[in-house]
C-alpha angles and dihedrals in degrees: 000000000000122000090252091052091047092051092050093050093044093051090065107027119177118272092263120014097152136080118235110212118195105145132069092237092054092048093051091049092050092049091048091053093046091050088052091055089050093050091048090058098266123160108290091207113108123183121211140176134172139216126207138177103237093130093058110033139048096235110040118227134198101247107171139016115203117204134189114186131160091346096309130106131218135180114205121200108213091181090065101038120076101195116044094166094104090059093044090051089050092050090054089060092055141070098244118215121198138162115232089357101184098089094040093051091046091052093048091049092050092047100043108009086242136135120190120244097225126019133172122191120208090199090061091048092051093051094046092056092048107264107154093189101057104159112118094247093050092048094048091050094045097043102033102019091235121129116218120214116243094188095113097041096110099031125127103263092189093069117107132242095032110218120241094252091060093045091052090047089052093050091051089060089070102022095087101034099096095047089044090049090052092052093047094045089054090051092046090051092048091053093042091240102122090110090050087057095048093048092048092049092050090048091051092051093047092048093053092045092051094048112112118244092197118115114266116254110247093359089184090073091093126178109294095026092107090083094057124102121225092271092055092042089054091054091045092052092046092050091046092053093046092047092050090052094049093044091049093048093050095035094233131129114272094240090064088064099041131333125234090246092053090052092048092049091050091048091052092050092045097053090048089058098250122142115253129201133192119258113278096237096056122117115256095252093055089050091053090048090050089056092045092054089052092047095051091048091050090058095044124108107253088220088071093057116113114258130231114265114245113246117236112249115258108274095206130075120216089261091051092049089053088053090052088053091050091051091048089054092049090048093050092050093047091048092051090051090050094044095236137114115279092233091065090068091053135309120251090254090054091052091047089054090048090057095041096052133046087220092049094110087071089071090070124075117241093253091052091053091047092049093049089052133190094336090068093053092044097051092044091051093046094050094051096040089053091047092051091050091053093048091052091048 
C-alpha cells in the first residue's frame, strides 16, 4: 500500500479495527499470534503507548497499553490481567517505537520493574529533522493532513468499561506511528542524522533507567520554596502533610485539594504576618482542618521549624560565566544553521557543567560534540588550562 493509499484508509478507519484484550487467555493468544508473525519474517517494529489515571486518583496506575504491530491494533487492559510477562517478553523481541517515550517508560518501569531493550522515539526524530511542532497530533496533521481528536486526553482511564470514544482515541495514539517513523527515518537519512537519532534514543532510555524510584527526601520542598523563611516552611510542610492525608483518604490527586502554588502563596503570607483564610469554595471540614493546622502551628516551638537549605556556592567565576555565554552563542548559531532547536545541542545547565568540570564534555552526546565543532573543544581546553595555571600559582 502506498503512503497516499494508507493515509486515505487511515482517515476513515472502520468502526472497530482493534482488539480489546482483558483476559489472560486472550493476551496469551495475541502474543502467540504476534510471535508467529515475527518468526515468519514480519516487521519487528512494534508501537506502544500507555494511559494512566494520574489526573483522577491519588496513586496513579497504568490503565491501558496500546499496541500497533504488523498492521493490527490491540488495546491491553493491565487492570484486568494478572500476568503481563508474556507481553513483556514479546516486547523484548521487538524494536519498540513510542512518541514522547519518557512518561511511558517510567510508567512501565513502575508497574513491572522493566525497561525495554530497544526503543525509538518519533518525537526525538521529529525534533532532530527540524519540526518545531512535535506533539503527535501536530505531526499527524502536518505530515498526513489528518486531525486527531483530543477529547479523551484528560479522561479517567481506570473507569470500566471504557466507552468507544476513549478506545478509538487510544488506538489513534499508535495508529500513525509506523507511517510517521517511515517519513522521519527518510528525513533523518537525507540529513545524515540517523546516528544522532540512535544516540539520542539510547540516552533517553538510559536516563529513565537510571532515575531513582525512591521517595524524594522532604518532598514538600516544592519549586519556589527556597525563598521561604522557617515560619513559612513550617506552614508549607504542615499543609503538604494534611493535603496528602486528605487526597489519600478520598483517592483523588493532590492538586484537587490544594495546588503547590496555593500552598506557597499561603506560606508567604503567613510568614509576613498577614491573616490567611481557606478558599471560599471548600467543604466545611476542610475549612476546619485549615484552621486547626494554623492553630497547631501557632503553638509549636519555632525551634522545630524546618530550616532553609543552604544554597551551593556558585561554581562559576566571572570568566567562566563569560565562556558559558560564548558557548551558548556558538550553540545558537550552529542550531540555526542545522535548522533545529538550540536546546538539542545542549541545555544551558549542561554547558555550565561542561565549563565547571574537566569531565564536562562527557555530558554531551558524541553527535552534539561533533555538531558544536572545534570551538567547543577550544573553549573547554582554555578554561581548564587557565584553571590549572591559577591553582599552581
